[in-house]
C-alpha positions as CSV (number, residue, x, y, z in Angstrom):
1,M,-77.5,15.5,-83.8
2,A,-80.5,13.8,-82.0
3,P,-82.3,15.5,-79.2
4,I,-81.2,14.8,-75.6
5,Q,-83.4,12.1,-74.0
6,I,-83.8,11.9,-70.2
7,R,-84.7,8.5,-68.9
8,P,-84.4,6.3,-65.8
9,I,-81.0,4.6,-65.5
10,E,-81.1,0.9,-66.5
11,R,-78.7,-2.0,-65.7
12,A,-77.3,-2.0,-69.2
13,D,-76.1,1.6,-68.6
14,K,-73.4,0.7,-66.0
15,S,-70.5,0.5,-68.4
16,A,-71.3,4.0,-69.8
17,W,-72.4,5.5,-66.4
18,L,-69.2,4.4,-64.7
19,P,-66.7,6.8,-66.5
20,L,-69.1,9.6,-65.9
21,W,-69.3,8.7,-62.2
22,Q,-65.6,8.5,-62.0
23,A,-65.2,11.9,-63.6
24,Y,-67.7,13.3,-61.1
25,L,-65.8,11.9,-58.2
26,A,-62.5,13.1,-59.6
27,F,-63.9,16.7,-59.8
28,Y,-64.8,16.5,-56.1
29,Q,-61.4,14.9,-55.3
30,Q,-63.0,11.7,-54.0
31,T,-62.1,8.1,-54.3
32,L,-64.6,5.4,-53.5
33,S,-64.1,1.7,-53.3
34,D,-65.6,-0.5,-56.0
35,E,-68.0,-1.9,-53.4
36,V,-69.5,1.6,-52.7
37,T,-69.8,2.3,-56.4
38,D,-71.5,-1.0,-57.1
39,G,-73.7,-0.7,-54.1
40,L,-74.8,2.8,-55.3
41,F,-75.5,1.5,-58.8
42,E,-77.7,-1.3,-57.4
43,R,-79.6,1.2,-55.2
44,L,-80.3,3.4,-58.2
45,L,-81.9,0.4,-59.9
46,S,-83.8,-1.2,-57.2
47,D,-84.1,0.2,-53.7
48,G,-86.8,2.8,-54.2
49,F,-84.8,5.2,-52.0
50,H,-82.3,6.6,-54.5
51,D,-83.3,7.3,-58.0
52,G,-81.2,7.8,-61.0
53,L,-81.8,9.4,-64.4
54,V,-79.4,9.6,-67.4
55,A,-79.2,11.9,-70.3
56,E,-78.7,10.2,-73.6
57,Q,-77.9,11.6,-77.0
58,D,-77.1,9.7,-80.2
59,G,-77.1,6.4,-78.1
60,K,-74.4,7.7,-75.8
61,L,-74.8,8.6,-72.1
62,V,-73.8,12.2,-71.6
63,G,-74.8,12.9,-68.0
64,F,-76.7,11.6,-64.9
65,V,-78.5,12.8,-61.9
66,H,-79.1,10.9,-58.5
67,F,-81.7,12.1,-56.2
68,L,-83.7,10.9,-53.2
69,E,-86.9,11.9,-51.5
70,H,-87.1,12.1,-47.7
71,A,-89.3,13.2,-44.8
72,S,-88.7,16.6,-43.4
73,T,-89.2,18.0,-39.9
74,W,-90.3,21.2,-41.4
75,S,-93.1,20.0,-43.6
76,L,-95.9,17.2,-43.8
77,T,-94.8,16.6,-47.3
78,P,-91.5,15.0,-48.4
79,T,-88.5,16.9,-49.7
80,C,-86.2,16.0,-52.6
81,Y,-82.4,16.0,-52.3
82,L,-80.6,16.2,-55.7
83,E,-77.4,14.4,-54.6
84,D,-75.2,14.1,-57.7
85,L,-75.4,15.8,-61.1
86,Y,-72.7,15.4,-63.8
87,V,-72.6,16.3,-67.5
88,D,-69.8,15.1,-69.8
89,S,-67.4,18.0,-70.2
90,T,-67.9,18.0,-74.0
91,Q,-71.6,18.5,-73.6
92,R,-71.7,21.4,-70.9
93,G,-73.6,24.5,-71.9
94,G,-75.9,22.6,-74.2
95,G,-78.9,22.2,-71.9
96,V,-78.1,18.7,-70.6
97,G,-77.8,19.8,-67.0
98,R,-81.0,21.9,-67.1
99,K,-82.9,19.0,-68.5
100,L,-81.7,16.7,-65.8
101,I,-82.6,19.1,-63.1
102,E,-86.0,19.8,-64.7
103,A,-86.6,16.0,-64.7
104,V,-85.8,15.9,-61.0
105,Y,-88.3,18.7,-60.5
106,A,-91.0,16.8,-62.4
107,A,-90.4,13.7,-60.4
108,A,-90.4,15.5,-57.1
109,E,-93.6,17.2,-58.0
110,Q,-95.2,14.0,-59.1
111,S,-94.2,12.5,-55.7
112,G,-95.7,15.4,-53.8
113,C,-92.4,16.9,-52.6
114,S,-92.4,20.4,-51.2
115,N,-89.0,21.3,-52.7
116,V,-85.8,20.2,-54.3
117,Y,-82.4,21.1,-52.9
118,W,-78.8,20.4,-53.6
119,H,-75.3,21.5,-52.7
120,T,-72.1,22.3,-54.6
121,H,-68.7,23.5,-53.9
122,D,-68.4,27.3,-54.0
123,H,-65.7,27.0,-56.7
124,N,-67.9,25.2,-59.0
125,T,-68.5,28.4,-61.0
126,V,-69.6,26.7,-64.3
127,A,-72.4,24.6,-62.7
128,R,-73.4,27.6,-60.5
129,Q,-74.2,29.7,-63.6
130,L,-76.9,27.1,-64.4
131,Y,-77.9,26.8,-60.7
132,D,-78.5,30.5,-60.4
133,R,-81.0,30.3,-63.3
134,V,-82.9,27.2,-62.1
135,G,-82.8,27.6,-58.3
136,I,-82.4,30.0,-55.4
137,L,-79.2,30.2,-53.6
138,S,-79.9,29.6,-49.8
139,N,-78.2,31.2,-46.9
140,F,-77.4,27.9,-45.2
141,V,-73.8,26.8,-44.3
142,R,-73.1,23.2,-44.3
143,Y,-71.1,21.4,-41.5
144,E,-70.2,17.8,-41.4
145,K,-68.4,15.3,-39.2
146,R,-67.2,11.9,-40.4
147,K,-67.7,9.0,-37.9
148,W,-64.0,8.3,-37.8
149,E,-62.8,11.9,-37.0
150,D,-62.1,12.8,-33.5
151,S,-64.2,15.6,-31.9
152,V,-62.5,18.9,-31.3
């Protein structure tokens, strides 16, 4: 078996990336329109705001990571948000997730970011085993409000 290669996402990856993206959304019990998915893919390729990397082994995509850098009110340097990370279920535990995270760390360092952060569900125990080894669990609690929800 060939080693895992981490590289920037390319237009030709869409048909292999899409089933991984759909599996990622299913894990988080989310459904997005084709328009949103297509828009994301285009941003990963071209906008300079979102970045995407893929993990490839033996010519097959086995994972992806999406991330973005942004300004911070707590630092003069940018910070990096690791927004989406997914590894094919048949490849978990083999180092793919770690390599994708380390690639984001390298990109963030090269861009002068002060840190990398991400969120996951508390029930995501398999991924959290990796996250506990490559990051530090923060004390922050996340709140959100969608624009179409009424205020309480």
